[in-house]
C-alpha positions as CSV (number, residue, x, y, z in Angstrom):
1,M,-0.1,-0.3,-0.3
2,G,1.5,3.4,-1.3
3,T,0.9,6.5,1.3
4,I,-2.5,7.5,2.3
5,R,-3.3,10.6,1.1
6,S,-6.9,13.1,1.7
7,I,-8.6,13.4,-1.0
8,I,-11.0,16.5,-0.9
9,R,-14.4,14.5,-2.4
10,S,-16.7,17.4,-2.4
11,V,-17.6,21.0,-1.5
12,G,-20.4,22.7,-0.3
13,A,-21.8,25.9,0.3
14,H,-24.6,27.6,2.5
15,L,-25.7,31.4,3.0
16,P,-28.5,32.8,4.7
17,K,-31.0,34.4,2.5
18,R,-30.9,37.6,4.3
19,I,-28.8,40.4,2.0
20,M,-27.2,43.3,3.5
21,T,-25.4,45.7,1.4
22,N,-23.5,48.7,2.1
23,D,-26.0,51.2,1.8
24,D,-27.9,49.3,4.5
25,I,-25.4,49.6,7.1
26,S,-24.6,53.5,6.3
27,K,-28.2,53.4,8.2
28,I,-27.2,52.4,11.3
29,V,-23.7,53.5,11.4
30,D,-22.1,56.8,10.2
31,T,-20.7,55.3,6.3
32,T,-20.8,55.0,3.2
33,D,-21.1,52.7,0.2
34,Q,-17.7,54.3,-1.2
35,W,-16.2,54.4,2.1
36,I,-16.3,50.7,2.9
37,T,-15.8,49.8,-0.5
38,E,-12.6,51.7,-1.0
39,R,-11.2,50.7,2.3
40,T,-12.7,47.0,2.2
41,G,-13.6,45.6,-1.2
42,I,-17.2,44.7,0.6
43,K,-20.1,45.6,-1.4
44,Q,-22.6,43.5,0.9
45,R,-22.6,40.2,3.4
46,H,-25.4,38.2,4.3
47,I,-26.7,37.8,7.7
48,A,-28.5,35.2,9.9
49,A,-32.5,35.4,10.6
50,D,-32.9,35.3,14.4
51,D,-34.0,31.9,14.1
52,E,-30.7,31.0,12.3
53,L,-28.1,28.9,14.0
54,T,-24.0,28.7,13.1
55,S,-25.0,24.8,13.6
56,D,-28.1,25.1,10.6
57,L,-25.5,26.6,8.3
58,G,-23.2,24.1,9.0
59,T,-25.7,21.6,8.7
60,A,-26.8,22.6,5.5
61,A,-23.2,23.5,3.5
62,A,-22.6,20.1,5.4
63,H,-25.2,18.0,3.3
64,Q,-24.3,19.6,0.2
65,A,-21.1,18.7,0.4
66,L,-22.2,15.3,1.2
67,V,-24.7,14.7,-1.9
68,R,-22.1,16.1,-4.1
69,A,-19.8,13.4,-3.0
70,G,-22.3,10.8,-3.2
71,I,-21.4,9.8,0.4
72,D,-23.7,8.4,2.9
73,P,-23.6,10.0,6.1
74,V,-23.3,6.4,8.4
75,D,-20.1,6.7,6.4
76,I,-18.7,9.3,7.8
77,D,-16.6,9.1,10.9
78,L,-15.6,12.5,11.9
79,V,-16.6,16.1,11.9
80,V,-14.3,18.6,12.8
81,C,-16.1,22.3,12.8
82,A,-14.3,25.8,13.0
83,T,-16.0,28.0,14.6
84,S,-15.9,31.5,16.9
85,T,-19.6,31.7,17.0
86,P,-20.9,28.2,18.4
87,D,-24.5,28.0,19.1
88,R,-23.5,27.1,23.2
89,T,-20.4,27.3,25.1
90,F,-21.0,23.2,24.7
91,P,-21.5,21.1,23.5
92,A,-19.7,21.7,20.3
93,T,-21.6,22.8,17.2
94,A,-20.1,19.6,15.7
95,V,-22.0,17.2,17.3
96,K,-25.5,19.4,17.2
97,I,-24.8,19.0,13.2
98,Q,-23.2,15.4,13.5
99,A,-26.9,14.8,14.6
100,E,-28.8,16.7,12.0
101,L,-26.4,15.2,9.3
102,G,-26.9,11.6,10.5
103,V,-23.5,10.3,11.3
104,T,-23.3,7.7,14.0
105,K,-20.0,6.8,15.0
106,G,-16.9,8.3,15.2
107,A,-16.3,11.8,16.8
108,A,-16.9,15.2,16.5
109,F,-15.5,18.3,18.0
110,D,-15.1,21.9,17.5
111,V,-12.1,23.6,16.5
112,Q,-11.3,27.6,17.0
113,A,-8.4,29.8,15.3
114,V,-11.1,32.5,14.3
115,C,-10.1,32.9,10.7
116,S,-7.8,30.6,10.7
117,G,-9.9,28.1,12.2
118,F,-10.6,26.4,8.3
119,V,-7.2,25.4,7.6
120,Y,-6.7,24.6,11.2
121,A,-9.6,22.3,11.1
122,L,-8.2,20.7,7.8
123,T,-5.2,19.7,9.0
124,I,-6.4,18.4,12.0
125,A,-8.4,16.0,9.9
126,D,-5.5,15.1,7.8
127,N,-4.0,14.3,10.1
128,F,-6.7,11.8,11.4
129,L,-7.0,10.5,8.2
130,K,-3.6,10.2,7.3
131,T,-2.5,7.9,10.8
132,G,-5.9,5.8,10.2
133,Q,-8.1,7.0,12.6
134,S,-10.5,8.0,10.4
135,K,-11.6,7.2,6.8
136,R,-14.0,10.1,5.7
137,A,-14.1,13.1,7.2
138,V,-16.6,16.4,7.0
139,V,-14.7,19.5,7.9
140,I,-17.1,22.6,8.0
141,G,-16.4,26.2,8.4
142,A,-19.8,28.0,10.0
143,E,-20.2,31.4,11.2
144,T,-22.8,34.2,12.6
145,F,-20.9,36.9,13.0
146,S,-23.5,39.2,13.0
147,R,-24.2,37.9,16.6
148,I,-20.9,39.6,18.0
149,L,-20.7,42.5,16.2
150,D,-20.7,46.2,17.7
151,W,-23.5,47.7,15.0
152,E,-22.4,51.0,16.7
153,D,-18.7,50.7,15.6
154,R,-18.4,51.0,11.9
155,G,-14.6,49.9,12.0
156,T,-15.4,46.6,12.4
157,C,-19.7,45.9,11.6
158,V,-19.1,46.6,8.3
159,L,-16.5,44.1,8.1
160,F,-18.6,40.6,8.5
161,G,-20.7,38.6,7.6
162,D,-22.6,34.8,8.2
163,G,-22.3,32.2,5.9
164,A,-20.9,28.4,6.0
165,G,-18.5,26.1,3.9
166,A,-17.6,22.4,4.4
167,V,-15.7,19.7,2.4
168,V,-15.6,15.6,2.4
169,L,-12.6,14.4,2.6
170,E,-11.9,10.6,1.9
171,A,-8.6,8.4,3.4
172,Q,-7.0,6.8,-0.4
173,P,-3.6,5.3,-1.1
174,Q,-1.6,6.6,-3.8
175,K,0.7,3.7,-5.3
176,G,3.9,6.4,-6.1
177,E,2.0,8.4,-8.7
178,A,3.5,11.3,-10.0
179,N,1.4,13.9,-9.1
180,P,-0.9,12.6,-6.1
181,R,-4.1,14.5,-5.1
182,G,-5.4,15.3,-1.8
183,I,-3.7,17.2,1.0
184,L,-0.1,17.8,0.0
185,S,1.4,20.2,3.1
186,T,-0.2,22.1,5.7
187,R,1.3,24.7,7.9
188,L,0.0,25.9,11.1
189,R,1.2,29.1,13.0
190,S,0.4,31.3,16.0
191,D,1.9,33.7,18.2
192,G,-0.2,34.9,21.2
193,R,1.7,38.2,22.2
194,F,-1.0,39.6,19.3
195,Y,-3.6,38.3,21.4
196,D,-5.2,41.5,22.1
197,M,-4.8,42.9,18.3
198,L,-8.3,41.3,17.4
199,Y,-10.4,39.6,20.2
200,V,-13.6,39.6,21.5
201,D,-14.2,41.7,25.0
202,G,-16.3,38.5,26.4
203,G,-16.6,35.3,28.0
204,P,-18.4,32.6,30.4
205,G,-14.3,32.7,31.9
206,S,-14.2,36.7,32.0
207,T,-17.2,38.7,32.1
208,K,-20.1,36.2,31.9
209,T,-20.9,37.8,28.2
210,V,-20.5,37.1,25.1
211,G,-18.9,40.2,24.3
212,H,-18.1,42.2,21.0
213,L,-15.3,41.7,18.7
214,R,-12.7,44.5,18.7
215,M,-10.1,45.0,16.4
216,N,-6.6,47.7,16.0
217,G,-6.7,47.1,12.0
218,R,-4.0,48.9,11.3
219,E,-1.7,46.3,13.2
220,V,-4.0,43.3,12.0
221,F,-3.5,44.8,8.5
222,R,0.4,45.2,8.6
223,H,1.1,41.8,10.7
224,A,-1.3,40.4,7.8
225,V,0.2,40.7,4.7
226,Q,4.1,39.6,6.0
227,K,2.8,36.4,8.0
228,I,0.7,35.5,5.4
229,S,3.6,35.9,2.4
230,G,5.4,33.9,5.0
231,V,3.9,30.9,5.5
232,I,2.6,30.6,1.7
233,E,6.6,30.9,0.8
234,E,7.3,28.0,3.6
235,T,4.9,26.0,2.1
236,L,6.1,25.9,-1.3
237,L,9.7,25.8,-0.5
238,E,8.9,22.2,1.2
239,T,6.6,20.9,-1.6
240,G,8.9,22.4,-4.0
241,F,6.5,24.4,-6.4
242,A,6.6,27.7,-7.4
243,A,4.1,30.4,-7.0
244,N,3.4,30.4,-10.7
245,E,2.8,26.9,-11.0
246,I,-0.2,27.2,-8.8
247,S,-3.7,26.9,-10.6
248,L,-5.6,28.9,-8.0
249,F,-5.5,30.6,-4.5
250,V,-8.3,30.9,-2.2
251,P,-7.6,32.6,0.5
252,H,-9.2,34.1,3.5
253,Q,-11.3,36.7,2.5
254,A,-10.6,39.2,4.7
255,N,-10.1,42.7,3.5
256,K,-9.1,43.5,-0.8
257,R,-5.9,45.6,0.6
258,I,-4.9,42.1,2.2
259,L,-5.2,40.2,-0.7
260,D,-3.7,43.0,-3.3
261,G,-0.9,42.8,-0.6
262,V,-0.3,39.4,-0.5
263,A,-0.4,38.9,-4.5
264,R,2.3,41.8,-5.5
265,K,4.6,40.1,-2.6
266,L,4.3,37.0,-4.2
267,G,3.9,37.9,-7.3
268,V,1.0,36.0,-7.6
269,D,-1.2,37.1,-11.3
270,P,-4.6,38.5,-9.7
271,N,-6.7,36.4,-12.2
272,K,-5.7,33.0,-10.0
273,I,-7.2,34.3,-6.4
274,V,-11.1,33.8,-5.9
275,V,-12.4,36.2,-4.5
276,T,-15.8,36.2,-2.6
277,L,-15.0,39.1,-0.1
278,D,-17.1,41.9,-2.2
279,R,-20.7,39.4,-1.7
280,H,-20.1,37.9,0.9
281,G,-17.9,40.0,3.6
282,N,-15.2,38.5,6.0
283,T,-17.1,35.2,7.5
284,S,-14.1,34.2,9.5
285,A,-13.7,30.3,9.3
286,A,-16.2,29.7,6.6
287,S,-15.1,32.0,4.2
288,I,-11.8,29.6,2.1
289,P,-14.8,26.9,2.3
290,L,-17.0,29.1,0.7
291,A,-14.4,30.5,-1.6
292,L,-13.7,27.2,-2.5
293,N,-17.3,26.4,-3.1
294,Q,-17.7,29.2,-5.5
295,A,-14.9,28.4,-7.5
296,F,-16.0,25.0,-7.5
297,E,-19.4,26.2,-9.1
298,D,-17.9,28.7,-11.3
299,H,-16.0,25.5,-13.1
300,R,-12.3,27.1,-12.3
301,I,-11.5,24.0,-10.7
302,K,-10.5,20.7,-12.3
303,E,-9.0,17.5,-11.7
304,G,-5.0,17.6,-11.0
305,D,-5.2,21.7,-10.3
306,L,-3.1,22.7,-7.6
307,I,-4.9,25.0,-4.7
308,L,-3.4,27.1,-2.2
309,M,-5.6,27.8,0.6
310,E,-4.1,30.4,3.4
311,A,-5.4,32.6,6.4
312,M,-4.6,34.9,9.5
313,G,-7.2,35.4,12.5
314,G,-7.4,36.6,15.9
315,G,-4.6,35.2,18.5
316,F,-2.5,35.6,15.7
317,T,-3.5,32.5,14.3
318,W,-1.9,31.7,10.7
319,G,-1.7,28.7,8.1
320,A,-1.5,27.3,4.6
321,A,-2.9,24.2,3.1
322,L,-2.1,23.0,-0.5
323,V,-4.2,20.3,-2.2
324,R,-4.1,19.0,-6.0
325,W,-7.7,18.3,-6.7
């Protein structure tokens, strides 16, 4: 038997029906569509309904991915959900999704790495599959960030939206192929010295409240380009690929200026970058799988393509994953 790799069998996504445009936000806080667009590239975002939970979004995305893969939920033995906006403090949102999908074996748990959450969750699931502890996994990024926003803070409330995306992974032996499929490399990083640059000012262990998102935007931007570029360069060096060999870059959708800055630093063709933040805003852990799903539905991905995913979030946390489709 050859090397075991985690193959992405399919992708799915779900967005709430309600759309909030920049003009809608300008009726709540002192801002304009032009101000938001010029500084972020965002034009609109989706907002969950009052009765719509993070688990509802995650379940819908995972269900679509399972249907597309043609895999029965009873054959899934791992569910990992990346989220910073769980339904409850506990149990994990993943176990609710597990139950809703009809998955009855294996393990289900949440991962909290904020906007880097999906890359973290994908890495964890990949390690479970490569070591033989699991055979098939659903990896989800799901968020309802609208619930933790201060809608009087125009510096943050304009940035975020709600949504969910998911992929189905399957462990498959690779028998010495020249261009093996699956997850080729993952790299995770964090630096707690920047703990207070992007955070929520509440929690059950401190204020006994949920709190609101707070951000030092200037510092986050300054670190984002440097750290994201660095982890991408590490990934390329490890795998022996050059940036121009990557078929598609699927970045975390935080800010158009960050995307442009990373592209310039690495010399990446802008046409290879999947951009959805104009329609979705920053959906934190959901942004990469949502963008991956959009690229799939737009027929921008074909078998054999090299896909590079990267993200940075509060903590700071950051990471990258290289996959051959």
